C-alpha positions in Angstrom: -9.8 4.2 -20.3 -12.4 2.8 -18.0 -12.5 3.9 -14.4 -10.0 2.0 -12.3 -12.0 1.8 -9.1 -13.0 -0.8 -6.6 -15.0 -1.2 -3.4 -14.2 -4.1 -1.1 -15.8 -5.2 2.1 -14.5 -7.7 4.6 -16.2 -9.0 7.7 -14.4 -11.4 10.2 -14.6 -12.0 13.9 -11.6 -9.6 14.2 -12.4 -6.7 11.8 -15.2 -5.1 9.8 -13.8 -3.1 6.8 -15.1 -1.2 3.9 -12.6 0.2 1.4 -13.1 2.3 -1.8 -10.1 3.0 -4.0 -9.7 5.1 -7.2 -6.3 4.6 -8.7 -6.7 7.6 -11.0 -7.5 10.0 -8.1 -6.2 13.3 -6.7 -5.0 12.1 -3.3 -8.2 12.5 -1.3 -8.5 10.3 1.8 -11.2 9.6 4.3 -9.7 7.1 6.7 -10.8 5.8 10.1 -9.1 2.6 11.5 -9.0 3.6 15.1 -5.2 3.6 15.1 -4.1 7.2 14.8 -0.6 6.8 13.3 -2.0 4.2 10.8 -4.7 6.7 9.7 -1.9 9.2 9.2 0.1 6.7 7.1 -2.9 5.7 5.0 -3.8 9.4 4.4 -0.2 10.0 3.3 -0.4 6.9 1.1 -3.4 8.4 -0.7 -1.9 11.9 -0.9 1.5 10.9 -2.3 0.2 8.2 -4.6 -2.6 10.4 -5.9 -5.1 7.6 -5.0 -8.5 8.5 -3.7 -9.1 6.3 -0.7 -11.9 5.7 1.7 -11.4 3.2 4.5 -13.6 2.5 7.5 -12.4 -0.2 9.9 -13.8 -1.4 13.2 -11.2 -3.8 14.6 -10.4 -5.6 17.8 -8.1 -2.9 19.1 -8.6 -4.0 22.7 -6.2 -6.8 21.7 -3.6 -4.8 19.7 -3.2 -3.2 16.2 -2.2 -6.4 14.3 -5.6 -7.5 12.9 -6.6 -4.0 12.0 -3.4 -3.2 10.1 -3.2 -6.6 8.4 -6.8 -6.8 7.4 -6.8 -3.2 6.0 -3.7 -4.1 3.9 -5.5 -7.3 2.7 -8.6 -5.3 1.6 -6.5 -2.5 0.1 -4.5 -5.1 -1.9 -7.8 -6.7 -3.1 -9.0 -3.3 -4.2 -5.9 -2.6 -6.2 -6.2 -6.1 -7.8 -9.8 -5.5 -8.8 -9.3 -1.9 -9.9 -6.3 -2.8 -12.1 -8.3 -5.4 -14.0 -6.2 -7.1 -16.7 -3.4 -4.5 -16.2 -3.7 -3.4 -19.8 -1.5 -0.5 -20.7 0.2 -0.1 -17.3 3.9 0.8 -16.9 4.3 -2.3 -14.6 7.7 -1.6 -13.0 8.8 1.3 -10.7 11.5 2.1 -8.2 11.4 5.0 -5.7 13.5 6.2 -2.8 12.1 8.7 -0.3 14.0 10.5 2.5 12.5 11.9 5.7 15.1 13.8 7.7 17.7 11.2 8.8 15.6 8.2 7.4 15.5 6.9 3.9 13.3 4.2 2.4 13.2 2.5 -1.0 10.6 0.4 -2.8 10.8 -1.5 -6.0 7.5 -2.7 -7.4 6.5 -5.1 -10.2 2.8 -5.4 -10.9 3.5 -8.9 -11.8 0.6 -11.0 -10.7 3.2 -13.1 -8.8 3.0 -11.9 -5.2 6.3 -11.7 -3.3 7.6 -9.4 -0.6 11.2 -8.8 0.6 12.2 -6.4 3.3 15.6 -5.2 4.5 15.9 -3.0 7.6 14.9 -2.6 11.2 12.8 0.1 13.0 14.5 2.2 15.6 11.7 2.1 18.1 9.1 -0.6 18.7 6.1 1.7 19.0 4.8 4.9 17.4 1.9 5.9 19.5 -0.6 3.1 19.2 1.1 1.6 16.1 3.5 -1.3 16.3 6.4 -0.3 14.1 7.0 -3.7 12.6 3.4 -3.7 11.3 4.6 -1.4 8.6 6.6 -4.3 7.2 3.6 -6.6 7.6 1.3 -4.0 5.9 3.6 -4.0 2.8 3.7 -7.8 2.7 -0.1 -8.2 3.1 -0.7 -5.5 0.4 1.7 -7.2 -2.0 0.2 -10.7 -1.5 -3.3 -9.5 -2.1 -2.6 -7.1 -5.0 -0.4 -9.5 -6.9 2.7 -7.4 -6.6 6.4 -8.3 -6.3 7.8 -5.7 -3.8 11.3 -5.1 -2.4 11.6 -2.6 0.4 14.4 -1.2 2.5 14.7 1.3 5.2 17.4 3.0 7.4 17.2 5.7 10.0 17.2 6.6 13.6 13.6 7.5 14.3 10.8 5.0 13.7 8.2 7.6 12.9 10.5 8.9 10.1 11.4 5.4 8.9 7.8 4.1 8.7 6.6 7.3 7.0 9.4 7.2 4.4 8.5 3.6 3.8 4.8 4.3 3.1 5.7 7.2 0.9 8.3 5.2 -1.1 5.8 2.3 -1.6 3.0 4.6 -2.7 5.2 6.6 -5.1 6.5 3.4 -6.7 2.9 2.0 -6.9 1.7 5.2 -8.5 4.4 5.0 -11.1 3.9 1.3 -11.8 0.1 1.5 -12.2 0.1 4.5 -14.5 -1.2 3.9 -18.0 1.5 4.4 -20.7 -0.3 5.7 -23.8 2.3 4.1 -26.1 1.4 0.7 -24.8 -1.4 -1.5 -26.0 -2.4 -4.7 -24.1 -0.8 -6.2 -21.1 2.9 -5.5 -20.5 4.1 -9.1 -20.7 5.4 -11.3 -23.5 3.0 -14.0 -22.1 0.1 -11.7 -22.8 -1.2 -11.8 -19.2 -0.2 -10.8 -15.7 
């Protein structure tokens, strides 16, 4: 199996981002977005998905966290898309639920090549430090649209920190499962022969 890695850079008037991803990693992360809670979530994303991840983002945080979170998700999605190549041999589908104290989140992933995102739930508080809670939903949507994923997520709880963290962990666990190579499989997991 060839190395499933990608390095993506993105420069706009709002953000400057460099992202390096290794799908078959060990969970190492070096992340600096300028948004503390988001760095925590991306580090957790790498750790629990066993993805090696380096992200450096300089964004317009004097406005708010929206462009930083959205653009990091876009670049990370593009990195997954590039690193997966033709998706040959992958499992393709996965479903995970993750609890964190009173909160529980679920994610269902299809590495389909047909980007869609569905979300059910609300976050109990609007802010977690300098991170806007609803940006967790937007992160999932932007990741799915740029990685070519169909993703269904749901979350319940009473504490937004727990809800968002459970959501990131459920998404990364499902993504790890879906992108694993199944040694029994040859070619792309589709009757069409392509994803």
